C-alpha positions as CSV (number, residue, x, y, z in Angstrom):
1,M,-0.1,0.1,0.0
2,A,2.6,2.5,0.9
3,R,4.8,1.8,-1.9
4,T,1.4,2.2,-4.0
5,I,0.8,5.6,-2.4
6,K,4.7,6.5,-3.2
7,L,4.5,5.6,-7.1
8,T,1.2,7.9,-7.5
9,L,2.8,10.7,-5.9
10,A,5.8,10.2,-8.0
11,I,3.7,10.2,-10.9
12,V,1.7,13.5,-9.7
13,G,5.0,14.9,-8.9
14,I,6.4,14.2,-12.6
15,L,3.3,15.6,-14.2
16,L,3.3,18.8,-12.1
17,F,6.7,19.2,-13.1
18,L,6.0,18.6,-16.9
19,I,3.2,21.2,-16.9
20,I,5.4,23.7,-15.0
21,L,8.0,23.2,-17.3
22,A,5.9,23.3,-20.4
23,I,4.3,26.4,-18.9
24,I,7.5,28.1,-18.6
25,I,9.2,27.0,-21.9
26,L,5.9,27.1,-24.1
27,P,6.0,31.2,-24.4
28,H,9.6,30.9,-25.3
29,I,9.1,27.9,-28.2
30,V,5.5,29.0,-29.8
31,D,4.9,32.0,-31.7
32,F,1.6,33.5,-30.8
33,N,1.7,36.2,-33.0
34,K,1.4,33.6,-35.8
35,H,-2.2,32.6,-34.2
36,K,-3.4,36.2,-34.3
37,P,-6.2,35.3,-36.9
38,E,-7.6,32.2,-34.6
39,V,-7.3,34.3,-31.3
40,E,-9.0,37.4,-33.2
41,A,-11.7,34.3,-34.4
42,G,-11.9,33.1,-31.0
43,I,-13.1,37.1,-29.1
44,Y,-15.7,37.2,-32.1
45,N,-17.1,33.9,-31.2
46,A,-17.3,34.6,-27.4
47,T,-18.2,38.3,-27.9
48,G,-19.3,39.5,-31.1
49,Y,-17.0,42.4,-31.2
50,E,-14.6,42.3,-34.1
51,V,-10.8,42.8,-33.0
52,S,-8.2,43.4,-34.9
53,L,-4.7,42.4,-33.4
54,E,-2.1,44.4,-34.9
55,G,0.9,44.7,-32.6
56,D,2.6,41.8,-31.0
57,I,1.6,39.5,-28.4
58,E,3.5,38.2,-25.3
59,L,2.1,35.5,-22.9
60,S,3.4,34.6,-19.7
61,F,1.9,31.8,-17.1
62,L,4.2,31.9,-14.2
63,P,4.8,33.1,-11.5
64,W,2.4,35.4,-13.2
65,L,-0.4,34.8,-15.8
66,G,0.5,37.9,-18.0
67,I,-0.4,39.3,-21.8
68,D,1.2,42.3,-23.4
69,V,-1.0,43.2,-26.2
70,G,0.3,45.9,-28.7
71,K,-1.6,48.1,-31.0
72,A,-5.2,46.8,-31.1
73,S,-8.7,47.8,-32.2
74,V,-12.1,47.0,-31.7
75,A,-14.8,47.7,-34.5
76,N,-18.2,49.2,-34.0
77,P,-21.2,46.9,-34.4
78,P,-22.4,47.0,-38.1
79,D,-25.1,49.6,-37.7
80,F,-22.8,52.4,-36.5
81,E,-20.7,54.6,-39.0
82,D,-17.6,55.2,-37.4
83,E,-15.1,52.5,-37.6
84,N,-13.7,51.6,-34.3
85,L,-15.4,51.0,-30.7
86,G,-11.9,51.8,-29.4
87,S,-8.0,50.9,-29.7
88,V,-5.2,51.1,-27.7
89,E,-1.6,51.0,-28.2
90,A,-0.4,49.2,-25.5
91,L,-1.6,47.2,-22.9
92,Q,0.0,44.8,-20.1
93,I,-2.1,43.0,-17.2
94,R,-0.2,40.5,-14.7
95,L,-2.5,38.1,-12.7
96,K,-0.8,35.6,-10.1
97,V,-2.5,32.3,-10.6
98,W,-2.9,30.7,-7.4
99,P,-4.7,33.3,-6.0
100,L,-7.2,33.4,-8.8
101,L,-8.4,30.1,-7.5
102,L,-9.3,31.4,-4.3
103,G,-11.5,34.1,-5.7
104,Q,-8.9,36.6,-4.9
105,V,-7.4,38.8,-8.0
106,Q,-3.7,39.8,-7.2
107,M,-1.9,41.9,-10.3
108,D,1.1,43.4,-11.2
109,R,0.7,46.9,-12.4
110,V,-2.0,47.4,-15.0
111,V,-0.3,49.6,-17.8
112,L,-2.6,51.1,-20.3
113,K,-1.0,53.1,-23.2
114,G,-2.8,55.0,-26.0
115,L,-6.6,54.3,-25.1
116,N,-9.3,56.0,-27.8
117,L,-12.7,54.8,-26.5
118,D,-15.3,56.1,-28.9
119,L,-18.7,55.2,-27.0
120,V,-22.0,56.2,-29.2
121,K,-25.8,55.7,-28.6
122,D,-27.9,56.0,-31.6
123,A,-31.2,57.6,-32.2
124,Q,-33.1,54.7,-31.1
125,G,-31.2,54.3,-28.0
126,R,-28.9,51.6,-28.8
127,P,-25.4,51.5,-27.2
128,N,-22.0,50.6,-29.5
129,W,-20.5,49.0,-26.6
130,I,-23.0,46.5,-26.3
131,A,-22.5,43.9,-29.2
132,S,-24.3,41.3,-30.6
133,R,-23.0,37.6,-30.2
134,P,-23.0,36.2,-33.7
135,E,-25.5,33.5,-34.6
136,E,-22.6,31.7,-36.4
137,S,-19.1,31.1,-35.8
138,R,-16.1,32.0,-38.2
139,E,-16.1,28.1,-38.4
140,G,-19.4,27.6,-39.6
141,V,-20.6,26.4,-35.8
142,M,-24.1,27.5,-34.8
143,L,-24.2,29.2,-31.4
144,G,-26.8,29.7,-29.0
145,S,-29.2,32.6,-29.1
146,S,-27.3,35.9,-29.7
147,L,-27.7,38.9,-27.4
148,A,-29.7,41.7,-28.6
149,Y,-28.9,45.8,-28.4
150,A,-29.7,47.4,-25.4
151,G,-33.2,48.8,-26.2
152,E,-34.6,45.8,-28.1
153,N,-33.9,42.7,-25.9
154,E,-31.5,44.0,-23.3
155,P,-30.2,41.5,-21.1
156,A,-31.8,41.5,-17.5
157,Q,-30.0,44.0,-15.4
158,Q,-27.9,42.7,-12.4
159,D,-29.3,43.9,-9.2
160,S,-27.3,46.5,-7.2
161,E,-27.5,44.1,-4.0
162,D,-26.2,41.6,-6.1
163,I,-22.8,43.1,-7.2
164,F,-19.7,41.2,-6.5
165,I,-16.2,43.3,-6.0
166,P,-13.1,40.6,-5.9
167,A,-10.6,41.2,-3.4
168,L,-8.6,43.2,-5.4
169,D,-4.7,43.7,-5.0
170,I,-3.3,45.2,-8.0
171,A,0.2,47.1,-7.6
172,G,-0.9,50.1,-9.4
173,L,-2.8,51.3,-12.5
174,E,-1.2,53.5,-15.0
175,I,-3.2,55.1,-17.8
176,T,-1.6,57.7,-20.2
177,D,-2.3,59.5,-23.1
178,S,-5.9,58.3,-23.7
179,N,-9.0,59.5,-25.0
180,I,-12.5,58.8,-24.4
181,S,-15.6,60.3,-26.0
182,Y,-19.2,60.2,-25.7
183,K,-22.0,61.0,-28.1
184,D,-25.7,60.5,-27.9
185,M,-27.4,60.9,-31.3
186,G,-30.9,61.0,-29.9
187,T,-30.2,64.0,-27.3
188,D,-26.9,65.9,-29.0
189,V,-25.1,65.2,-25.6
190,H,-21.6,64.9,-27.1
191,F,-18.0,65.5,-25.0
192,R,-14.6,64.3,-25.0
193,I,-12.1,63.5,-22.6
194,E,-8.4,64.0,-24.2
195,D,-4.7,63.6,-22.9
196,L,-6.0,61.3,-20.1
197,D,-3.0,60.4,-17.7
198,L,-3.9,58.4,-14.7
199,L,-1.6,56.8,-12.1
200,T,-2.5,55.0,-8.8
201,E,-0.6,53.5,-6.1
202,R,-1.0,49.9,-4.9
203,I,-5.1,49.4,-4.8
204,R,-5.8,46.7,-2.2
205,Q,-9.7,46.5,-1.1
206,D,-10.2,48.4,2.2
207,E,-7.0,50.1,2.2
208,P,-6.5,53.6,1.4
209,F,-4.1,54.4,-1.7
210,D,-3.1,57.7,-3.6
211,L,-4.6,58.7,-7.1
212,Q,-4.0,61.6,-9.3
213,S,-5.2,62.4,-12.5
214,D,-4.7,65.0,-15.6
215,M,-7.1,65.5,-18.4
216,K,-8.2,67.9,-20.9
217,F,-12.2,67.9,-21.6
218,K,-14.5,69.0,-24.5
219,N,-18.1,69.8,-24.8
220,F,-19.2,70.5,-28.1
221,S,-22.9,71.6,-27.7
222,P,-22.3,74.3,-26.6
223,E,-18.5,74.4,-26.9
224,L,-16.9,74.4,-23.7
225,D,-13.4,73.1,-23.1
226,G,-11.8,72.8,-19.8
227,R,-8.5,71.4,-18.0
228,I,-8.6,69.2,-15.0
229,S,-5.9,68.0,-12.6
230,L,-6.9,65.9,-9.2
231,T,-5.3,64.3,-6.4
232,T,-6.9,62.4,-3.9
233,Q,-7.0,59.2,-1.7
234,A,-9.1,56.7,-2.7
235,L,-10.6,53.6,-1.2
236,L,-12.5,50.3,-2.1
237,Q,-14.8,49.1,0.2
238,G,-15.9,45.5,-0.1
239,E,-18.9,45.3,2.2
240,E,-20.2,48.5,1.8
241,K,-19.9,48.1,-1.9
242,S,-18.6,51.6,-2.5
243,I,-15.7,54.1,-3.5
244,R,-14.7,56.7,-1.1
245,L,-12.5,59.2,-2.4
246,S,-11.2,61.4,0.6
247,E,-9.4,64.9,0.5
248,L,-10.1,65.3,-3.2
249,D,-8.6,68.5,-4.3
250,M,-9.3,69.2,-8.2
251,D,-7.5,72.4,-10.3
252,L,-9.9,73.4,-13.2
253,D,-9.9,75.6,-16.0
254,L,-13.1,76.2,-18.2
255,S,-13.7,78.3,-21.4
256,G,-16.2,78.6,-23.9
257,E,-19.9,79.4,-24.9
258,P,-21.6,79.1,-21.7
259,L,-19.3,81.3,-19.6
260,H,-19.1,84.8,-20.1
261,E,-15.6,84.6,-19.0
262,P,-13.1,82.0,-18.5
263,V,-12.6,80.3,-15.6
264,K,-8.9,80.1,-14.4
265,D,-7.4,78.4,-11.2
266,A,-10.4,76.9,-10.0
267,R,-10.2,74.8,-7.1
268,I,-12.8,72.2,-5.5
269,R,-12.1,70.0,-2.6
270,G,-14.4,67.6,-0.7
271,D,-15.0,64.0,0.0
272,I,-17.0,61.9,-2.0
273,V,-18.6,58.5,-1.8
274,Y,-20.0,56.3,-4.2
275,A,-22.1,53.4,-3.3
276,F,-22.7,50.7,-6.0
277,G,-24.8,48.9,-4.0
278,A,-27.5,51.7,-2.8
279,N,-26.9,53.8,-6.4
280,S,-26.3,56.8,-4.4
281,M,-23.7,59.4,-3.9
282,E,-22.9,61.8,-1.4
283,F,-20.1,64.8,-1.8
284,S,-19.6,66.2,1.9
285,E,-17.1,68.9,2.9
286,L,-17.3,70.7,-0.7
287,S,-15.8,73.9,-1.1
288,I,-15.2,75.3,-4.8
289,Q,-13.1,78.4,-5.1
290,A,-13.7,80.0,-8.5
291,L,-13.8,84.1,-10.2
292,D,-12.8,85.3,-6.2
293,A,-16.1,83.5,-5.2
294,D,-16.4,80.8,-2.5
295,L,-19.0,78.5,-1.8
296,S,-19.3,75.6,0.6
297,G,-22.0,72.7,1.3
298,K,-23.5,69.2,0.6
299,I,-24.5,67.5,-2.5
300,S,-26.2,63.9,-2.0
301,A,-27.8,61.8,-5.0
302,R,-29.6,58.9,-4.5
303,E,-31.6,56.2,-7.3
304,L,-28.8,57.1,-9.4
305,D,-29.9,54.0,-12.0
306,A,-33.3,55.3,-12.0
307,V,-34.5,59.4,-11.5
308,P,-31.8,60.9,-9.4
309,Q,-33.1,62.4,-6.0
310,I,-30.7,64.7,-5.6
311,R,-30.3,67.1,-2.3
312,I,-28.2,70.4,-2.0
313,D,-27.1,72.4,1.0
314,L,-24.8,75.6,-0.2
315,E,-23.9,78.7,1.0
316,G,-21.5,81.1,-0.4
317,D,-20.0,84.7,-0.8
318,N,-19.3,86.8,-3.5
319,L,-20.7,85.3,-6.2
320,D,-20.7,87.2,-9.6
321,L,-23.0,85.1,-12.0
322,D,-22.2,88.0,-14.5
323,R,-18.7,86.8,-14.9
324,I,-20.0,83.0,-15.5
325,M,-23.2,83.5,-17.7
326,P,-22.8,84.6,-21.1
327,P,-24.1,88.0,-21.9
328,P,-28.0,88.2,-23.4
329,E,-27.8,88.3,-27.1
330,E,-28.6,91.8,-28.6
331,N,-31.0,92.1,-31.3
332,S,-28.8,93.6,-34.4
333,E,-32.1,93.9,-36.6
334,T,-33.7,97.4,-36.2
335,G,-36.3,98.5,-34.1
336,N,-36.9,97.1,-30.6
337,N,-39.2,94.6,-31.2
338,P,-37.8,90.7,-31.8
339,G,-40.5,90.4,-34.0
340,N,-38.6,92.8,-36.7
341,S,-36.1,90.0,-37.0
342,P,-36.2,87.6,-40.1
343,N,-37.8,85.1,-38.1
344,S,-40.8,86.8,-36.7
345,N,-42.7,84.0,-35.4
346,P,-41.1,83.4,-31.9
347,E,-42.8,79.6,-31.9
348,N,-40.3,78.8,-34.7
349,D,-37.0,79.6,-33.1
350,D,-36.3,76.6,-31.9
351,K,-32.7,77.2,-31.0
352,N,-33.5,79.4,-28.3
353,N,-36.5,77.7,-26.9
354,M,-36.2,76.3,-23.4
355,D,-35.5,73.1,-22.7
356,L,-37.6,71.5,-19.7
357,G,-36.0,68.1,-19.7
358,F,-34.4,68.7,-16.0
359,L,-37.8,69.1,-14.6
360,H,-38.3,65.5,-15.6
361,D,-34.8,64.1,-15.7
362,L,-34.1,64.6,-12.0
363,A,-35.8,65.7,-8.4
364,L,-34.0,68.2,-6.5
365,E,-34.5,69.5,-3.2
366,G,-32.2,72.0,-1.7
367,E,-31.5,75.6,0.4
368,I,-29.3,78.4,-1.5
369,K,-27.9,80.9,1.3
370,L,-25.9,83.6,-0.4
371,T,-24.0,87.0,0.4
372,S,-22.8,89.5,-1.9
373,L,-24.3,87.9,-4.9
374,K,-24.2,89.6,-8.6
375,A,-26.4,88.8,-11.0
376,Y,-27.6,90.7,-14.3
377,Q,-25.4,93.7,-13.0
378,A,-27.7,93.6,-10.0
379,V,-26.0,93.7,-6.3
380,I,-27.9,91.6,-3.9
381,D,-26.7,91.4,-0.1
382,E,-28.2,88.1,0.9
383,L,-30.1,86.1,-1.0
384,S,-32.0,82.5,0.1
385,A,-34.1,80.3,-1.6
386,Q,-35.6,76.9,-1.0
387,I,-36.0,74.6,-4.0
388,T,-38.1,71.8,-4.6
389,S,-38.4,70.1,-8.2
390,G,-39.4,66.7,-10.1
391,N,-42.2,65.4,-11.8
392,G,-42.1,68.3,-14.4
393,E,-42.3,71.1,-11.7
394,M,-40.3,73.4,-9.7
395,V,-41.2,75.7,-7.1
396,I,-39.0,78.1,-5.5
397,S,-40.3,79.5,-1.9
398,P,-39.8,80.9,0.1
399,L,-37.3,83.5,-1.9
400,T,-35.8,86.4,-0.2
401,A,-33.3,88.8,-0.4
402,K,-32.0,91.9,0.9
403,L,-30.8,94.6,-1.8
404,Y,-30.3,98.2,-2.3
405,Q,-31.0,98.8,1.3
406,G,-34.6,97.2,0.6
407,T,-35.8,93.5,1.0
408,F,-37.5,91.1,-1.6
409,E,-39.8,88.5,-0.8
410,G,-41.3,86.3,-3.6
411,L,-42.3,82.6,-4.9
412,L,-41.4,81.2,-8.5
413,S,-43.1,78.2,-9.9
414,L,-42.4,76.6,-13.2
415,K,-44.3,73.6,-14.8
416,D,-43.8,71.9,-18.2
417,V,-47.1,71.6,-19.8
418,Q,-46.9,69.9,-23.2
419,D,-43.4,71.0,-24.1
420,E,-44.3,74.6,-22.4
421,A,-42.8,76.4,-20.0
422,H,-45.7,77.7,-17.8
423,I,-44.4,80.4,-14.9
424,E,-46.0,82.0,-12.2
425,M,-43.9,84.9,-10.1
426,D,-45.4,86.8,-6.8
427,S,-42.9,89.3,-5.8
428,S,-42.7,92.0,-3.1
429,L,-40.2,94.9,-2.8
430,R,-39.8,97.1,-0.1
431,D,-37.7,100.1,0.6
432,V,-35.8,99.5,-2.4
433,Q,-33.1,102.5,-3.6
434,V,-34.3,103.1,-7.3
435,K,-31.3,105.0,-8.6
436,P,-28.4,102.7,-7.6
437,L,-30.7,99.6,-8.8
438,L,-30.8,101.2,-12.3
439,Q,-27.5,102.3,-12.7
440,D,-26.3,98.8,-12.0
441,V,-28.9,96.9,-14.4
442,A,-29.9,99.2,-16.6
443,E,-27.0,101.6,-16.6
444,K,-29.3,104.7,-16.4
445,D,-29.5,107.3,-14.4
446,F,-33.2,109.1,-14.6
447,L,-35.0,108.4,-11.6
448,S,-34.3,107.8,-8.1
449,G,-36.3,107.4,-4.9
450,T,-37.4,104.8,-2.6
451,A,-39.7,102.2,-4.1
452,E,-42.2,99.7,-3.5
453,L,-43.2,96.8,-5.5
454,D,-46.3,94.1,-5.5
455,S,-46.7,92.2,-8.4
456,E,-48.8,88.8,-9.4
457,L,-47.7,87.6,-12.9
458,K,-48.0,84.7,-14.8
459,T,-47.1,83.4,-18.3
460,F,-46.1,80.9,-20.7
461,G,-44.7,80.0,-23.7
462,K,-41.0,78.0,-24.8
463,N,-38.9,81.1,-25.1
464,T,-38.0,84.6,-23.7
465,D,-39.9,86.3,-26.4
466,L,-43.2,84.3,-26.1
467,F,-42.8,85.0,-22.4
468,L,-43.3,88.9,-22.8
469,E,-46.1,88.4,-25.2
470,N,-48.0,85.9,-23.3
471,L,-47.6,88.1,-19.7
472,F,-50.4,88.6,-17.5
473,G,-51.2,89.9,-14.0
474,E,-51.1,92.8,-11.8
475,A,-48.8,95.1,-10.6
476,R,-48.7,98.1,-7.6
477,I,-45.7,100.3,-7.7
478,E,-45.0,103.7,-5.5
479,V,-41.8,105.5,-5.2
480,R,-41.6,107.9,-2.7
481,D,-38.9,111.3,-2.1
482,G,-37.5,110.8,-5.8
483,T,-36.6,112.9,-8.8
484,I,-37.1,112.3,-12.4
485,R,-33.4,113.5,-14.4
486,G,-33.8,114.8,-17.9
487,M,-37.1,116.2,-17.5
488,D,-37.8,119.5,-15.5
489,L,-41.6,120.0,-15.4
490,D,-41.2,123.4,-14.0
491,H,-39.2,124.9,-16.5
492,M,-40.9,123.2,-19.0
493,I,-44.2,125.0,-18.1
494,R,-42.8,128.1,-17.9
495,D,-40.8,128.1,-21.4
496,G,-44.3,126.6,-22.9
497,F,-46.3,129.6,-21.8
498,A,-43.3,132.3,-22.7
499,A,-43.3,130.5,-26.5
500,A,-47.0,130.5,-26.8
501,F,-47.2,134.2,-25.8
502,G,-44.4,135.3,-28.1
503,E,-41.9,136.0,-24.9
504,E,-38.8,135.7,-24.4
505,R,-38.3,132.1,-23.1
506,P,-36.6,131.7,-19.9
507,S,-32.9,130.1,-19.4
508,R,-31.8,127.5,-16.7
509,D,-29.0,127.3,-15.2
510,D,-29.5,124.1,-13.2
511,E,-29.9,120.5,-14.7
512,E,-33.1,119.5,-15.7
513,T,-34.8,117.5,-12.7
514,T,-38.6,117.0,-11.3
515,R,-38.4,116.4,-7.7
516,F,-41.6,114.8,-6.3
517,S,-42.9,113.5,-3.1
518,S,-44.8,110.3,-4.4
519,F,-45.3,108.8,-7.8
520,K,-47.5,106.0,-7.8
521,G,-50.1,103.7,-9.7
522,S,-51.2,100.2,-10.4
523,F,-51.0,98.1,-13.7
524,D,-53.2,95.6,-15.0
525,I,-51.1,93.0,-17.7
526,A,-52.3,91.2,-20.2
527,S,-50.8,89.6,-23.6
528,G,-47.7,91.5,-22.7
529,I,-49.5,95.0,-22.5
530,A,-49.3,96.9,-18.9
531,S,-52.1,99.4,-18.4
532,S,-52.6,102.0,-15.9
533,Q,-55.6,104.4,-15.2
534,D,-54.6,105.9,-11.9
535,L,-51.2,107.4,-12.3
536,E,-50.4,110.1,-9.7
537,L,-47.2,112.1,-9.1
538,D,-47.3,114.8,-6.2
539,S,-44.4,117.4,-5.5
540,P,-44.9,120.9,-4.0
541,A,-45.0,122.6,-7.5
542,L,-47.1,120.4,-9.3
543,G,-49.6,117.4,-9.5
544,M,-50.1,115.0,-12.4
545,T,-52.9,112.3,-12.7
546,G,-52.8,110.6,-16.2
547,D,-52.8,106.9,-17.7
548,M,-49.8,104.9,-19.3
549,R,-49.6,102.0,-21.6
550,L,-46.3,99.6,-21.4
551,D,-46.0,97.7,-24.5
552,L,-43.3,95.0,-23.6
553,P,-42.8,93.4,-26.3
554,E,-42.3,96.3,-28.4
555,S,-40.4,97.9,-25.8
556,Y,-43.0,101.2,-26.2
557,L,-44.4,103.2,-23.8
558,E,-47.5,105.9,-24.0
559,S,-48.8,108.2,-21.2
560,R,-51.1,110.6,-21.3
561,A,-51.4,112.7,-17.9
562,R,-52.9,116.1,-17.1
563,V,-50.5,118.4,-14.5
564,T,-51.8,120.5,-12.6
565,L,-50.2,123.7,-10.7
566,A,-49.5,124.4,-7.0
567,G,-47.6,126.7,-5.0
568,A,-45.6,129.7,-6.3
569,L,-45.4,128.2,-9.7
570,K,-49.5,128.1,-9.7
571,E,-49.4,132.0,-8.5
572,E,-47.3,132.9,-11.1
573,I,-48.5,131.6,-14.0
574,E,-52.0,132.5,-12.9
575,E,-51.0,136.2,-12.4
576,R,-48.9,136.4,-15.5
577,Y,-51.4,135.3,-18.3
578,A,-54.2,135.5,-16.1
579,L,-55.2,131.6,-16.5
580,P,-58.1,130.0,-14.3
581,Q,-57.1,126.7,-12.4
582,A,-56.4,124.1,-15.3
583,G,-54.8,120.8,-16.0
584,I,-52.0,120.9,-18.9
585,P,-52.2,118.0,-21.1
586,L,-48.8,116.2,-20.8
587,R,-47.8,113.1,-23.1
588,I,-45.1,110.9,-22.9
589,R,-44.3,108.5,-25.8
590,G,-41.5,106.3,-27.2
591,P,-39.4,103.1,-27.0
592,F,-37.5,102.7,-23.3
593,D,-34.6,104.0,-24.3
594,D,-35.4,107.1,-26.2
595,V,-38.9,108.5,-24.6
596,S,-39.8,111.8,-25.5
597,V,-42.2,114.5,-23.1
598,G,-44.1,116.9,-24.3
599,L,-46.5,119.6,-22.5
600,D,-49.8,120.5,-24.8
601,I,-49.9,124.3,-23.4
602,E,-50.8,125.6,-26.6
603,D,-54.4,123.9,-26.4
604,I,-54.7,125.7,-22.9
605,V,-53.9,129.2,-24.6
606,R,-56.3,128.6,-27.7
607,D,-59.1,127.5,-25.4
608,L,-58.5,130.7,-23.4
609,L,-58.3,133.1,-26.4
610,R,-61.4,131.7,-28.0
611,E,-63.1,132.6,-24.9
612,K,-61.5,135.9,-23.8
613,G,-60.1,137.1,-27.3
614,E,-59.3,140.5,-27.5
615,G,-60.0,141.2,-23.6
616,L,-57.3,138.8,-23.0
617,L,-55.2,140.1,-25.2
618,Q,-55.4,143.7,-23.9
619,Q,-54.9,142.4,-20.1
620,L,-51.5,140.9,-21.4
621,M,-50.5,143.9,-23.4
622,D,-51.2,145.9,-20.2
623,Q,-48.4,143.6,-18.2
624,M,-45.8,144.7,-21.1
625,D,-43.5,147.0,-21.3
626,P,-44.7,149.8,-23.5
627,E,-41.7,150.6,-25.3
628,N,-40.7,147.1,-26.0
629,E,-42.1,146.3,-29.7
630,E,-40.8,142.8,-29.5
631,Q,-43.1,141.8,-26.8
632,E,-46.1,143.6,-28.2
633,N,-45.6,142.3,-32.1
634,G,-44.9,138.6,-30.2
635,A,-48.2,138.9,-28.1
636,R,-50.4,139.9,-31.7
637,D,-48.5,137.1,-33.7
638,M,-50.1,134.6,-30.7
639,L,-53.4,136.3,-31.3
640,Q,-53.3,135.5,-35.0
641,R,-52.4,131.8,-34.6
642,F,-54.8,131.0,-32.0
643,L,-58.1,133.1,-32.9
644,P,-60.3,131.2,-35.4
645,R,-60.7,133.6,-38.4
């Protein structure tokens, strides 16, 4: 019995020796490169991928099971136009044999050079990275049922709870000179990662390792170019089925169409945890420094495999959105109406239509608090907003701000109704200083005072032009203790009467201003037209009541009012021209950026002369200097102009 055992052990030992000897010698005496066609056919039969092995192949078996592949490429499935799904200049992988038998993966440093990977989804949503196994092998042997493209008969997805992460032990990962692109033909999403370099230390499960990477980023629609450089400490957690990136430190440069100015040397720091099992991600201890702004907070996301549930909590200081957002496009066509452009129907301007996909693609909750915020040149001291979005609707409420020594409170609602945006906004402004606000936002200095504004507005459409055309609601405005620059009603009245009666027109040394104690009115808004019938202006020298019509789509204003005199000005005009108390017609009209103001004094004079005729003229002439022939002739000329013949 003992002899039989010894003989058996001897035979087994000899066989093992011969196997090991063959494994060691075989790679040196067999040229695997001569069998590339067989290898390519085997890969195709097993996976459906057309592989071309252009470079040399080197195999090793002990102590490492290794493969070195030179230049190689993988072709796209037949229905895709581009030639290759991917290619590589060099790939080196080595694994230890015995740990594999125990379900462990121990690898030497994995080296990947010159990877070019082009991922594409066609208009039907089929990805080029999921190939179909062939119905027939290269040797003519029929195979089992093929794997169809995703979207037609996609294989059952693996449950996240069943994800298995092997016990990894890799000496390191080295990726150099690589490029990865992604294009979705159905959504026009197209971006590319270029010049990717990635280097890690030894990768072992449940043990942290250092990782560093550099890359360039390019988005094609809209055009956006970037550079990213990052360092972090990574951790693969087997039991939690997650990847943790601690002390992430990323440097970022961005430039392109969506940005008003390039972002240089931006810095992002924080900790990221991505959980495979829970399909969730959390970005904590977030810190962003860019364009002199400083943001901090936390972002988390759940259900990443379905409709992402995102939570954002951010605080920030010194954020200038005007340095990020591009300036609004100016209409180069003549006139103020966007409808004067070649495309006069704003519904047909698909390029400017609002994309409402974000209302459906994710669910969002969050709270944002900012100080020293700038947007559309307006300076906001403090802003606080709570956001809820999902299922085709977004609500921002409460929305509060401190700005220009006053306060703002409001509510904003946005809904997707059959691919059309429906917007509602309620707002209340209190004690806001008008002059600095207009100087910042409109670069105009024509009005000062302390303003209050209440509004309830609704609109709908697909772009900003339609939003103006479909605007309706109501608003109330009041400005206290203010000044209108560029319009001196006191002087205009004196000058108008002097011109009407042929007198020497008064001079003015100071600038054109009209001071008032209160200016107020309420507006009804329908189809983009804001109309008021109760405008009032009060000042020590005069008062005004009237109406106003604001055509927002056309950017045009028209107002008819009646000015009544008060105080010293009233006494002066009544005494000098023997006028009873009467209102003077005032008309304001023109585009918003070039409004003209006119007093219809001649109408008053014409009515008075028709009523009093020569008696009024004689009364006026008695007040004139008898030796001043010019005054007398002017008065008679005035009479001839206004009295009916």
